[in-house]
Short mmCIF file of the C-alpha atoms (twelve columns), coordinates in Angstrom:
data_MODEL
# 
_entry.id   MODEL 
# 
loop_
_atom_site.group_PDB 
_atom_site.id 
_atom_site.type_symbol 
_atom_site.label_atom_id 
_atom_site.label_alt_id 
_atom_site.label_comp_id 
_atom_site.label_asym_id 
_atom_site.label_seq_id 
_atom_site.Cartn_x 
_atom_site.Cartn_y 
_atom_site.Cartn_z 
_atom_site.pdbx_PDB_model_num 
ATOM 1   C CA . MET A 1   -43.701 -80.314 31.762 1 
ATOM 2   C CA . ASN A 2   -45.687 -77.535 33.528 1 
ATOM 3   C CA . ARG A 3   -47.558 -76.722 30.333 1 
ATOM 4   C CA . PHE A 4   -48.368 -80.410 29.807 1 
ATOM 5   C CA . PHE A 5   -49.583 -80.791 33.396 1 
ATOM 6   C CA . GLU A 6   -51.739 -77.682 33.104 1 
ATOM 7   C CA . THR A 7   -53.325 -78.974 29.885 1 
ATOM 8   C CA . ILE A 8   -54.149 -82.368 31.386 1 
ATOM 9   C CA . VAL A 9   -55.680 -80.798 34.499 1 
ATOM 10  C CA . LYS A 10  -57.829 -78.454 32.394 1 
ATOM 11  C CA . LEU A 11  -59.040 -81.306 30.215 1 
ATOM 12  C CA . ILE A 12  -60.003 -83.429 33.210 1 
ATOM 13  C CA . LEU A 13  -61.697 -80.592 35.087 1 
ATOM 14  C CA . SER A 14  -63.100 -78.658 32.117 1 
ATOM 15  C CA . PRO A 15  -66.834 -79.266 32.793 1 
ATOM 16  C CA . TYR A 16  -66.464 -78.265 36.439 1 
ATOM 17  C CA . LEU A 17  -64.224 -75.287 35.634 1 
ATOM 18  C CA . ALA A 18  -66.726 -74.018 33.070 1 
ATOM 19  C CA . THR A 19  -69.552 -74.262 35.609 1 
ATOM 20  C CA . GLN A 20  -67.538 -72.389 38.212 1 
ATOM 21  C CA . ALA A 21  -66.567 -69.664 35.734 1 
ATOM 22  C CA . LEU A 22  -70.190 -69.101 34.722 1 
ATOM 23  C CA . LYS A 23  -71.270 -68.921 38.356 1 
ATOM 24  C CA . VAL A 24  -68.540 -66.380 39.159 1 
ATOM 25  C CA . ARG A 25  -69.576 -64.164 36.236 1 
ATOM 26  C CA . LYS A 26  -73.208 -64.324 37.354 1 
ATOM 27  C CA . LEU A 27  -72.618 -63.574 41.015 1 
ATOM 28  C CA . ALA A 28  -69.591 -61.259 40.906 1 
ATOM 29  C CA . LYS A 29  -70.155 -57.680 41.977 1 
ATOM 30  C CA . VAL A 30  -69.437 -55.334 39.074 1 
ATOM 31  C CA . LEU A 31  -67.495 -52.273 40.209 1 
ATOM 32  C CA . PRO A 32  -67.435 -49.125 38.061 1 
ATOM 33  C CA . GLU A 33  -64.393 -47.209 36.958 1 
ATOM 34  C CA . PRO A 34  -63.943 -44.530 39.642 1 
ATOM 35  C CA . PRO A 35  -64.826 -40.878 39.079 1 
ATOM 36  C CA . GLY A 36  -62.170 -38.224 38.808 1 
ATOM 37  C CA . HIS A 37  -59.808 -36.769 36.258 1 
ATOM 38  C CA . ARG A 38  -57.970 -39.158 33.944 1 
ATOM 39  C CA . SER A 39  -55.429 -36.578 32.814 1 
ATOM 40  C CA . GLY A 40  -53.802 -33.485 34.205 1 
ATOM 41  C CA . VAL A 41  -50.626 -31.701 35.258 1 
ATOM 42  C CA . THR A 42  -49.383 -32.127 38.822 1 
ATOM 43  C CA . GLY A 43  -46.279 -31.212 40.807 1 
ATOM 44  C CA . THR A 44  -43.236 -29.007 40.402 1 
ATOM 45  C CA . GLY A 45  -39.815 -29.582 38.889 1 
ATOM 46  C CA . PRO A 46  -38.572 -30.886 35.536 1 
ATOM 47  C CA . ASP A 47  -41.282 -31.956 33.080 1 
ATOM 48  C CA . LEU A 48  -42.230 -35.638 32.971 1 
ATOM 49  C CA . SER A 49  -44.904 -37.018 30.656 1 
ATOM 50  C CA . LEU A 50  -46.573 -40.173 31.954 1 
ATOM 51  C CA . MET A 51  -49.155 -42.415 30.332 1 
ATOM 52  C CA . ILE A 52  -50.917 -45.355 31.992 1 
ATOM 53  C CA . VAL A 53  -52.268 -47.916 29.533 1 
ATOM 54  C CA . GLY A 54  -54.254 -51.024 30.257 1 
ATOM 55  C CA . ASP A 55  -57.272 -52.667 31.847 1 
ATOM 56  C CA . SER A 56  -59.555 -52.082 34.824 1 
ATOM 57  C CA . SER A 57  -56.640 -51.885 37.256 1 
ATOM 58  C CA . ALA A 58  -55.085 -49.149 35.121 1 
ATOM 59  C CA . SER A 59  -58.512 -47.439 35.234 1 
ATOM 60  C CA . GLY A 60  -58.551 -47.688 39.019 1 
ATOM 61  C CA . VAL A 61  -61.469 -50.077 39.495 1 
ATOM 62  C CA . GLY A 62  -61.621 -50.926 43.194 1 
ATOM 63  C CA . ALA A 63  -60.780 -47.393 44.356 1 
ATOM 64  C CA . PRO A 64  -63.500 -44.875 45.275 1 
ATOM 65  C CA . HIS A 65  -61.845 -42.057 43.288 1 
ATOM 66  C CA . GLN A 66  -59.022 -41.606 40.782 1 
ATOM 67  C CA . THR A 67  -56.964 -39.830 43.436 1 
ATOM 68  C CA . MET A 68  -56.837 -43.133 45.344 1 
ATOM 69  C CA . ALA A 69  -56.383 -45.252 42.223 1 
ATOM 70  C CA . LEU A 70  -53.118 -46.177 40.521 1 
ATOM 71  C CA . SER A 71  -52.839 -42.914 38.563 1 
ATOM 72  C CA . GLY A 72  -53.507 -40.746 41.611 1 
ATOM 73  C CA . GLN A 73  -51.004 -42.607 43.768 1 
ATOM 74  C CA . MET A 74  -48.266 -42.466 41.133 1 
ATOM 75  C CA . VAL A 75  -48.790 -38.783 40.406 1 
ATOM 76  C CA . ASN A 76  -48.764 -38.013 44.126 1 
ATOM 77  C CA . PHE A 77  -45.354 -39.659 44.557 1 
ATOM 78  C CA . LEU A 78  -43.837 -38.304 41.339 1 
ATOM 79  C CA . GLY A 79  -45.219 -34.795 41.810 1 
ATOM 80  C CA . ALA A 80  -42.752 -34.128 44.616 1 
ATOM 81  C CA . SER A 81  -39.881 -34.320 42.109 1 
ATOM 82  C CA . TYR A 82  -41.434 -33.588 38.721 1 
ATOM 83  C CA . ARG A 83  -44.051 -31.526 36.980 1 
ATOM 84  C CA . VAL A 84  -46.019 -34.535 35.764 1 
ATOM 85  C CA . LYS A 85  -48.191 -34.314 32.677 1 
ATOM 86  C CA . TRP A 86  -50.208 -37.510 32.951 1 
ATOM 87  C CA . ARG A 87  -53.075 -39.344 31.315 1 
ATOM 88  C CA . VAL A 88  -54.870 -42.662 31.696 1 
ATOM 89  C CA . MET A 89  -55.786 -44.611 28.563 1 
ATOM 90  C CA . ALA A 90  -57.436 -47.737 29.882 1 
ATOM 91  C CA . ARG A 91  -60.679 -49.643 29.791 1 
ATOM 92  C CA . SER A 92  -62.233 -52.368 31.928 1 
ATOM 93  C CA . GLY A 93  -61.953 -55.739 30.216 1 
ATOM 94  C CA . ALA A 94  -58.997 -54.740 28.029 1 
ATOM 95  C CA . THR A 95  -56.527 -57.433 27.005 1 
ATOM 96  C CA . SER A 96  -53.136 -57.295 25.353 1 
ATOM 97  C CA . CYS A 97  -54.932 -57.611 22.015 1 
ATOM 98  C CA . THR A 98  -57.770 -55.126 22.557 1 
ATOM 99  C CA . VAL A 99  -55.915 -52.196 24.121 1 
ATOM 100 C CA . ARG A 100 -54.329 -50.944 20.901 1 
ATOM 101 C CA . PRO A 101 -57.585 -49.491 19.470 1 
ATOM 102 C CA . ILE A 102 -57.796 -47.297 22.580 1 
ATOM 103 C CA . LEU A 103 -54.406 -45.825 21.688 1 
ATOM 104 C CA . ARG A 104 -55.184 -45.521 18.006 1 
ATOM 105 C CA . SER A 105 -58.316 -43.509 18.794 1 
ATOM 106 C CA . GLN A 106 -56.110 -40.693 20.125 1 
ATOM 107 C CA . ASP A 107 -53.484 -38.473 18.538 1 
ATOM 108 C CA . PRO A 108 -50.044 -39.783 19.585 1 
ATOM 109 C CA . GLN A 109 -48.088 -37.600 21.984 1 
ATOM 110 C CA . ARG A 110 -44.545 -38.131 23.163 1 
ATOM 111 C CA . ALA A 111 -44.324 -39.973 26.481 1 
ATOM 112 C CA . ASP A 112 -41.318 -40.113 28.770 1 
ATOM 113 C CA . VAL A 113 -42.747 -43.113 30.603 1 
ATOM 114 C CA . VAL A 114 -45.578 -45.484 29.689 1 
ATOM 115 C CA . LEU A 115 -46.883 -47.884 32.312 1 
ATOM 116 C CA . VAL A 116 -48.610 -50.954 30.836 1 
ATOM 117 C CA . VAL A 117 -51.028 -52.727 33.190 1 
ATOM 118 C CA . LEU A 118 -52.416 -55.861 31.534 1 
ATOM 119 C CA . GLY A 119 -52.539 -59.616 32.035 1 
ATOM 120 C CA . VAL A 120 -55.475 -60.722 34.161 1 
ATOM 121 C CA . ASN A 121 -57.975 -60.584 31.303 1 
ATOM 122 C CA . ASP A 122 -55.496 -62.374 29.054 1 
ATOM 123 C CA . VAL A 123 -55.689 -65.285 31.480 1 
ATOM 124 C CA . THR A 124 -59.410 -65.246 32.217 1 
ATOM 125 C CA . SER A 125 -60.287 -64.968 28.509 1 
ATOM 126 C CA . GLN A 126 -58.204 -68.102 27.868 1 
ATOM 127 C CA . MET A 127 -56.279 -66.403 25.076 1 
ATOM 128 C CA . PRO A 128 -53.393 -68.541 23.733 1 
ATOM 129 C CA . LEU A 129 -49.993 -67.439 24.984 1 
ATOM 130 C CA . HIS A 130 -48.496 -67.116 21.501 1 
ATOM 131 C CA . ARG A 131 -51.280 -64.677 20.586 1 
ATOM 132 C CA . ILE A 132 -50.713 -62.633 23.750 1 
ATOM 133 C CA . LEU A 133 -46.998 -62.370 23.059 1 
ATOM 134 C CA . ALA A 134 -47.657 -61.266 19.476 1 
ATOM 135 C CA . CYS A 135 -50.105 -58.600 20.638 1 
ATOM 136 C CA . ARG A 136 -47.734 -57.367 23.342 1 
ATOM 137 C CA . ALA A 137 -44.940 -57.036 20.794 1 
ATOM 138 C CA . GLU A 138 -47.239 -54.973 18.556 1 
ATOM 139 C CA . LEU A 139 -48.319 -52.837 21.525 1 
ATOM 140 C CA . TYR A 140 -44.739 -52.114 22.576 1 
ATOM 141 C CA . THR A 141 -43.797 -51.253 18.990 1 
ATOM 142 C CA . LEU A 142 -46.745 -48.850 18.770 1 
ATOM 143 C CA . LEU A 143 -45.714 -47.144 22.001 1 
ATOM 144 C CA . PHE A 144 -42.032 -46.868 21.084 1 
ATOM 145 C CA . GLU A 145 -42.603 -45.688 17.520 1 
ATOM 146 C CA . SER A 146 -45.907 -43.768 17.368 1 
ATOM 147 C CA . TRP A 147 -45.927 -42.417 20.927 1 
ATOM 148 C CA . GLN A 148 -42.126 -42.043 21.080 1 
ATOM 149 C CA . ALA A 149 -42.028 -43.622 24.522 1 
ATOM 150 C CA . LYS A 150 -38.609 -43.259 26.129 1 
ATOM 151 C CA . ARG A 151 -39.365 -45.944 28.694 1 
ATOM 152 C CA . ILE A 152 -42.030 -48.624 28.929 1 
ATOM 153 C CA . ILE A 153 -42.678 -50.321 32.251 1 
ATOM 154 C CA . ALA A 154 -44.974 -53.360 32.276 1 
ATOM 155 C CA . THR A 155 -46.438 -54.757 35.470 1 
ATOM 156 C CA . GLY A 156 -46.399 -58.501 35.995 1 
ATOM 157 C CA . VAL A 157 -49.449 -60.743 35.967 1 
ATOM 158 C CA . PRO A 158 -50.922 -60.866 39.493 1 
ATOM 159 C CA . PRO A 159 -51.153 -64.218 41.310 1 
ATOM 160 C CA . ILE A 160 -54.731 -65.015 40.355 1 
ATOM 161 C CA . ASP A 161 -54.769 -67.995 42.718 1 
ATOM 162 C CA . ARG A 162 -54.921 -65.437 45.563 1 
ATOM 163 C CA . PHE A 163 -58.072 -63.661 44.345 1 
ATOM 164 C CA . PRO A 164 -60.756 -64.242 47.031 1 
ATOM 165 C CA . LEU A 165 -63.598 -64.116 44.501 1 
ATOM 166 C CA . LEU A 166 -62.510 -67.264 42.678 1 
ATOM 167 C CA . PRO A 167 -63.347 -70.726 44.024 1 
ATOM 168 C CA . ASN A 168 -61.065 -73.723 43.763 1 
ATOM 169 C CA . PRO A 169 -60.147 -75.525 41.572 1 
ATOM 170 C CA . LEU A 170 -60.770 -72.622 39.137 1 
ATOM 171 C CA . ARG A 171 -58.551 -70.328 41.192 1 
ATOM 172 C CA . TRP A 172 -55.723 -72.876 41.249 1 
ATOM 173 C CA . VAL A 173 -55.851 -73.594 37.516 1 
ATOM 174 C CA . LEU A 174 -55.922 -69.902 36.569 1 
ATOM 175 C CA . GLY A 175 -53.033 -69.341 38.954 1 
ATOM 176 C CA . LEU A 176 -50.944 -71.948 37.123 1 
ATOM 177 C CA . GLN A 177 -51.689 -70.268 33.824 1 
ATOM 178 C CA . ALA A 178 -50.950 -66.802 35.212 1 
ATOM 179 C CA . ARG A 179 -47.486 -67.855 36.387 1 
ATOM 180 C CA . ARG A 180 -46.682 -69.384 32.997 1 
ATOM 181 C CA . PHE A 181 -47.838 -66.255 31.165 1 
ATOM 182 C CA . ASP A 182 -45.935 -64.010 33.577 1 
ATOM 183 C CA . LYS A 183 -42.653 -65.862 32.957 1 
ATOM 184 C CA . ALA A 184 -43.045 -65.648 29.179 1 
ATOM 185 C CA . LEU A 185 -43.987 -61.951 29.262 1 
ATOM 186 C CA . ALA A 186 -40.997 -61.151 31.478 1 
ATOM 187 C CA . GLU A 187 -38.626 -62.906 29.066 1 
ATOM 188 C CA . GLN A 188 -40.166 -61.095 26.096 1 
ATOM 189 C CA . ALA A 189 -39.921 -57.699 27.802 1 
ATOM 190 C CA . LYS A 190 -36.240 -58.201 28.632 1 
ATOM 191 C CA . ALA A 191 -35.487 -59.132 25.016 1 
ATOM 192 C CA . ILE A 192 -37.032 -55.960 23.556 1 
ATOM 193 C CA . GLY A 193 -36.045 -53.348 26.112 1 
ATOM 194 C CA . VAL A 194 -39.211 -53.110 28.214 1 
ATOM 195 C CA . GLU A 195 -38.851 -52.927 31.992 1 
ATOM 196 C CA . TYR A 196 -40.870 -55.694 33.624 1 
ATOM 197 C CA . MET A 197 -41.982 -55.370 37.244 1 
ATOM 198 C CA . PRO A 198 -43.030 -58.607 38.946 1 
ATOM 199 C CA . PHE A 199 -46.272 -58.273 40.872 1 
ATOM 200 C CA . ASP A 200 -45.174 -58.684 44.492 1 
ATOM 201 C CA . VAL A 201 -47.856 -56.789 46.405 1 
ATOM 202 C CA . PRO A 202 -49.418 -59.094 49.024 1 
ATOM 203 C CA . LEU A 203 -53.058 -59.736 48.164 1 
ATOM 204 C CA . THR A 204 -54.337 -59.944 51.717 1 
ATOM 205 C CA . PRO A 205 -58.018 -59.090 52.333 1 
ATOM 206 C CA . GLU A 206 -57.232 -55.474 53.254 1 
ATOM 207 C CA . MET A 207 -55.447 -55.064 49.929 1 
ATOM 208 C CA . MET A 208 -58.393 -56.187 47.809 1 
ATOM 209 C CA . ALA A 209 -61.515 -54.345 46.681 1 
ATOM 210 C CA . GLU A 210 -64.923 -55.446 47.878 1 
ATOM 211 C CA . ASP A 211 -65.440 -57.596 44.777 1 
ATOM 212 C CA . GLY A 212 -62.543 -59.873 45.753 1 
ATOM 213 C CA . PHE A 213 -61.027 -59.476 42.286 1 
ATOM 214 C CA . HIS A 214 -59.565 -55.980 41.918 1 
ATOM 215 C CA . PRO A 215 -56.931 -54.157 43.966 1 
ATOM 216 C CA . GLY A 216 -58.193 -51.826 46.661 1 
ATOM 217 C CA . PRO A 217 -56.770 -48.398 47.610 1 
ATOM 218 C CA . ASN A 218 -54.077 -49.958 49.822 1 
ATOM 219 C CA . ALA A 219 -52.806 -52.092 46.958 1 
ATOM 220 C CA . TYR A 220 -52.867 -49.147 44.554 1 
ATOM 221 C CA . TYR A 221 -50.819 -47.166 47.078 1 
ATOM 222 C CA . LEU A 222 -48.104 -49.832 47.206 1 
ATOM 223 C CA . ILE A 223 -48.089 -50.431 43.450 1 
ATOM 224 C CA . GLY A 224 -47.989 -46.700 42.749 1 
ATOM 225 C CA . GLN A 225 -45.121 -46.240 45.194 1 
ATOM 226 C CA . LYS A 226 -43.183 -49.123 43.655 1 
ATOM 227 C CA . VAL A 227 -43.555 -47.886 40.075 1 
ATOM 228 C CA . ALA A 228 -42.794 -44.286 41.030 1 
ATOM 229 C CA . THR A 229 -39.645 -45.417 42.847 1 
ATOM 230 C CA . GLN A 230 -38.436 -47.258 39.758 1 
ATOM 231 C CA . ILE A 231 -39.075 -44.150 37.634 1 
ATOM 232 C CA . LEU A 232 -37.239 -41.899 40.086 1 
ATOM 233 C CA . HIS A 233 -34.228 -44.186 40.427 1 
ATOM 234 C CA . ARG A 234 -33.416 -43.984 36.714 1 
# 
């Protein structure tokens, strides 16, 4: 019923939604990927290899430096307990279907934990859900088999209807789609042994970057703390 309702709403509002989307793309502030190292070794203790794979949020867009981005926050938390060998393999605009070439361009190395940060671009690109699920399955297989990942943790799709940049009704419609995608991705992850972490960080203004679309340093801090806690508790 939800899928049917979403389809009807999109059909009725399609001309207006298309106009809003074009206006957002034209006026949105484009933030760069932050400077700083995207790999390194940090901390003391038992060895832990960590890889962060995904889109602009995995790359830290919205933070002024990688130390304040998702990778920096995670490594800071984990480094108190582990000697973390970490790397970021991400690119702005990446989707579940375009991230695999980034991995294939590098020589596979064993990873204790792989964090997958994807989903927003899957929604905004209007990619069909069945295609997203197929690409995610191929991505997880690549990580488990070629990169010998012991654990894969995937973050949930953020509530796009809370992104300040987006006007209504575009924000509302994309939010409906994001929730549907998130539910399907969570069910898929559970079925194939991937840990799925619902996105539950409050997207209040102080949590968002200046573009109103990406997380800011405060959000990266909370997300990094949450993921690191899950890694440490297992």
